[in-house]
N, C-alpha and C positions, 0 to 999 in steps of 0.2 A: 280697534288692534292693525286695521289698516294703513289707518294714520298715524301709528303709530311706526307700519315699520317704514314711508314712505317719508317720516322727519329722521328717520335713523339711517339709511342709506342717506338719506341730502347730503346728513353728517358726514357720515369718508369719504362721498365723492368728494366737501366740497373745501373739508378738511385735512384725507392723505389717511387719518390714523382711524380707530378700531376704537372703539368710544362702547364697550361691554359693561356697562353700569350696570352695577347691582341694586337694587334696587332698598332702599335704607327708608328708617319710620324717621319721617321728620317729627325732634320736638316741639316744645316750643321753643317761640325768641327770646333769646338771650336778654337781661334787664339789666344787668354790672354797664360803668358805666364806659368802660374801653368797649364790649357789643356796639353801643347804643352810636355812639364819634363813631364806629367803620360804619357801620349803615347808613348813613348816612352820603356814603359816598357810594356806594356800591352802584351797580346797575348789572342787568343777566348777559350772560355769556354763553349763548347756546348757538347762536350760526354767523357768518362773516359779516351779515345785518349785525349784528350787536358791535363790531368799530366802530359800526359811523362817530359814536358818542367819544372813543378814545380818536376819533380821525379831526376831529372837529374840534378833543386841546388837543392835537399836535399844533394846530390849525399850518406859519405859515416858518416854524422850523425849519433848518437848517442841518440839526444834526439827531439823527430819533436815533436809541443805542435799546436794542433789545438784549435782558437779560433771560438766566434758568436758575432755574435753584439745580440741574442735573446738567450732565453729557450727556443722558443718555430715555431723556421723556420723547415720544414722540410728539407727548403732544406740545407741549414747549416748543417746536422745532415745528411743524404743522400751525401751530396758530400764531407765532415769527412768519412763518412762509406766507398766511393772508394778510398781515399786517403788513409786510414785504412790496406783496404782489399790488396793494392797495396802493400804498406809498409810493410806486412803482408809476404806476399809471395813473391814477389820479391828482398825486402830488408832483410829478417826475423828477424823482428822485434818482439817483444815476447814477449809484453804485451801494453793491452789498461790500463792507470790511468785516470779514470773518477772524473769529479765532484760533490762526492753522495759521498755516508754512506756507509762504510766501509764493514760493518755486508752486507745489503743489498743485493751487489753486488759484495760482496762472494759468495752467493747462486747462482750470472747469472755467475761466475768463473767458480766452479763446473759442468755447465750445459753444458761450450764453453769446459768439457777438458773430459765430457762424464762421469762426475759421483754426476751428481747433484740426489737429494733424496726426492728435495723440489717442487716438477713439470715433466713433463717429455714432455711439449714444453715450447718455451723464455718466449710466454703469460703467463703462468703457473708463471713461477720462476718473472718474474717479478711484482706479484701482492705482490713482497713480497716492490715494493720500496712503501708504503703504504703512507710515511710522507710527508704530502704536502710539496711543490708541487708534487703532483705523476708524473706528467706528464712529467717534467723535461728527466725519464729514463723511467716509463712504458708508449713505446708509439714503434706505429706499425715500426720506423724508426731502434729503439735497438732492439725488437726481427726480422727484416732481418739480421743485424748485426749481430747475438750472434747465428739463424742456419747456416749461413753463418761460419764464427769461428768454430761451433762445425762441424763443417760437413770437414773446412780445416783439423780442429785439425784432424780430422779420417780416413784422408787421409795420403797415403803413404809419399808423398813429404814434412812432416809437420821432421822437427830435434828434436823438441819439442816445446807440446804444446801449444800458446798461450794465455793469464790471459788477463783475466778481474777483474779490484780495484776498488775501491774506496780511494777516497785524500781527502774526509771531515773529520770536526770533530766535528757532532753536534749527532751524536750518542752515547750518553753517557751511556744511561737506555740501552740501548739497547747492548751495548758494552760489560756492564758488568756483562749482563745477560748471553750473548755467555759465559767470562771468565767463570760466574761460573758454566754453568753445565758444559763446558768443567772440570773445576777442581775436579770434584765431581766424574769421569768416571776416572781424566785420572791419578791426585792428590787428593789426598782426604784430606789430610795432609794439603793443597797448598791452597788448598777449604775455609777453614775456614774467611784465610785473604780475598779472596775475599768477604765472604759474608756478612763478617764489615767495609767492605769499600760502598754496596752497599746498605748495610741500614743506615749508614750516609747520606744516600741518603732519604730517604725512608719518614721525615716529610715535601717533601715538593712533595710529587702527582705524581714526574714525567714533575714537573713545573718548565724549567729550569729558567725561570726571578727569580720565586722562590727563587729560589736556588740566583741567580746574585744578587734579597737586599738582601738573607741573606748575605751575605757576609763582606757586610759597617761592618760588625763586625766579625773584624777577629778567636770568640770564634767559629761560625757559618761553620767555612770552612772546608770540605773533604779532602782535600789536601795531608794534611799530611798521612789517612788512603790510597788514592791512590797510595802516592810514597810506604809508603810497600808493597804493593797488585804489583804496578813492579817490584820495582825488585826479589817479590817472584816468580814472573813469567818469565823475564829473565832469575832469576837461572833454573828452571825447564823447557825455551828455549833452555837452554849451553849445557844443561844436555840432548836434545832429538833433537839434530842438523837437523834431516834427516826427521822433520816429520814436513809437511806442519800445522798439524792444529794446532802444538805447538806455529808453526809460526803466524798463526789465531791466535791465543788464546795471544800472545805478544802484537799486533801490535790492537786487540781487548783494550789491557787495557793503551796502546797509549795514542789512539782515546779518551777513559774515561778520562785521566792523560789531556788529552791540550782542551780533549773539557771542564774539570772542569776551566782552565785558562782561556778559552776566555768567559764561560760567569762570574767570574769573573771580567775581564777586560770589559764584554759587559755594565757592571752602569756607569763607569768608565768614561771624553772625554774624543778626539784624538782617534789615529789612532787605540791604544791596542789591538782591539780583530782584527780585521782585520790582523795584521801583526801575533796575533796568531795564526790566520788562517790557513793564506800562510806559514806561519813556517812551519805549520804541515804539508801542502801539500809535501812541499818542502824535510820536515822531510821521512815522506811515502813512497815518489820518492826515493828516495837516497836508503831505504831501499828494495824498487823493484828492484831496480835495482844492491844492491849486492844478492840478495836473491838466482837472475836467473843467476849470474855470471859473466864470464867474456868475456858473447860472449850476453851480455841484449842489447837493444835498446828495448827505449819508447817511445809508444805516448800516450799523456796527450792531454784530453779533455773538456775544461772549456771557460769560459765564455771570452769574451776580454781583460775586467775588470783583470781578471787574470792570462793570456798571454800574453800579447804582456809589455811588459816591462814598469812598471811603471814610472824608471825615464825618460821618453817620454810622459808623460803624467802632470797628476795640480794633481797626488797621491805624487808626490815625496817632492813640495809642504807644503802637510799637510803630511810627515813624514811617506806616506803608501808604506813597497813592496806589489811585488810579485811574485809567483813564476815562472812568463816571467823573471822578473828580476833576480832572485836569482838562477836557472838553467847558464843564459851564465853568473854570476858571477863566480857558482861556476864550471864551467863547461865546460865553451868553446874553450877549449883543447878538445873536443872528438867529440867536433861537437855539436853546439844548430844551428836549423830552424822553426823561428813559424811564422807563416801561419792565419793572421789573418784574419774575413770579415767583408762581408757590405752592404747591399738594399739601396734602393730607397725607397719603397712601397710595402704593401699586405696587409697580413695578418699576426696577431697573436694569437699563443693560452698564455694565461695571466691570471693576476687578477686584481681586482678594487684595492684589500685591498690584505692587508695580514691574512691570512689562505682562505680570498674567496674565492670560487668557481670559473673554468678556465673558460672562455672565451675565442670564435675568435674576437677579437680584429682587425681592417679595420690600417693601419702601411699609418700613413698620407706620401706623398712625402718630399725627403732630404727639413733641408733647407739649401736654399739660404748658398751660400757662405762654408760649410761642407764640409769634402771631399765624403761626399755621394752624393752631389749635381754634384760636380768637375765630378763624375765617373759615372753618369748618364747623361754627358751631349755626353760625349766619347763610340764610338763605339770599338768593337760589346756589347751589350745591360749588356752581364753573359763574365763576363772575367776574369781573371788573372796579375791581376799586379807586376810584382817583381821590389819591391822595394829596396833591397839589392842593385841592382846597382845604382840605383838615386839617393844614399845618397849625390854624390858632385854640385847635377842639383840647382843653388840657387834660384833657385821659389819653392821650397821643401820644401826648410829649415821655412818657416813661420808656428807656429802652429793654426790648425783647429779645426772645433770641429769634431769629428765621432761617431754614434747616440752606442748607448749602454741602451738594454732596457732590464730591470729587469722581475723576477718571478711577481714584481708589475707594470701594465702600464696605465698611465694613456695620451691616445693620444688627449686630449685639456691641458696637460701642458709639450707641447712634446718639450720649452722649455728644458725643465730641463735634457731634455734624451739623450743629446751630451759629449761628455767628449775633453776636449780639448788636442787637439795629432802631436805630431813631429814625421809622417806616415812613414817616411820612415827608420827610427831610432826605432817605436818602436813594429813593425813587418819584418822581409823580406818577407816576400810575402802577398800579400790579394786577395781573392774572391772572386769577388764583381761581384753579383744576385742579377741583376735589379729589376725583380718585385717575390716578396717570396711570399709565398704558410702557411699557417700556420699548426704545428704540428698534427699529428693526434696518439691524448690518449687513449691508452687502458683502458676497461674497471676495475678498481682501485676501495675497497673495500676501507674509508677514515678509518684509524685506528684509530682518531681525534690525529696524534702526529704530532706539525708540528714543521719547525725551525725560527729558536727568526731572530725577524729585523736587520738586519746586523745595528750594529752598531759600530757611527767611518769611513765611507766611504765615500769621497770628492767629489763624484759625487750625486748633485744635482739633488732626484728624482731618482734616480737609489738605487731601492731596489735589488741584487744582489739571 
């Protein structure tokens, strides 16, 4: 009993997650061909030391993409954090880029590099993530990772401080405000262009959907003002190549430009808005790699629907792409490794409808015939599945559903929360945690800001 207690405490301290596992009866190993083939790639996942096999497979890859099957599961965050710590400390990875807003993430970037002026602790800085769904990044799990990064960056072993950035496109107004504030001090002559762009959006009172509807009339578009601003800010950044704040202003301007494109596409049918968003993520990732120089190595955190190669899901039939597909297509020669995540059951933080309060919800057992159900039947309960070595297994070539929970989740409509997937091609590896627990959100004041519901996604029931 003492050993069990020590093991449980070590796991808690190591991963920062509460895993109150119930004892379950272990039945005989399945003998169907799918299970037998999957078993060939399975390694146990009980402690951080078990990540050795995954780190070995990652090797010298320059891009490591870490997914999640929900936006509200503690273990998805704590295991990604464990992988991230080791990639930074052991393999020299230079930054983390997440499915979050650039301005808010940039404040956390300042914090982990010891230059924050918006708070003295990680929870204070994470108050910046006050756009719904706040829990995605304002949570205890991210606070712990941020404190580790800050400590690592301040230590003697860090050649250069590892950064933390946002990849997303939603912060149109906030990004424009940052550009105006910066230029008013750094380049007052250029600030007029920023004020003109900001004024163009004033009539919409920070309502992205109102702007999107208005753009059905081309005369209402603010795209020209943003294009002019981008030229101005790019010229300023070229004149100040060493300035991190000039780079920050340029990226905020790019967010505004692509945010406008996203909202313009949102009211049209098809895959347009989804593709604008993931193309922006790819552009941002490329800019960050270029900014960090020849030795740059990138870690991406985003939902499985973004990092798992879209060509091997039903997204492809809808004309949708994602950052996982784009990184593989554009950077395969530099080394790309994609890690998906999955679970059988547990609890999750999500909302019943868009812009609603966060709730802890029960995640029912995986649906029969899904990849999650097949993995549940195999021991050990928590496991790493090295998929890249299973691609020639005939039994694994059939597509099956993989669980995908968005920020809006209705367990009563569970059949809509699965993505048809060629598992061995979509990812290089999968971390499967059989029973998972809800994320631990920080108390954050709601700013009233919200993301617009994703348009054009091919996933019924999934609003990422």
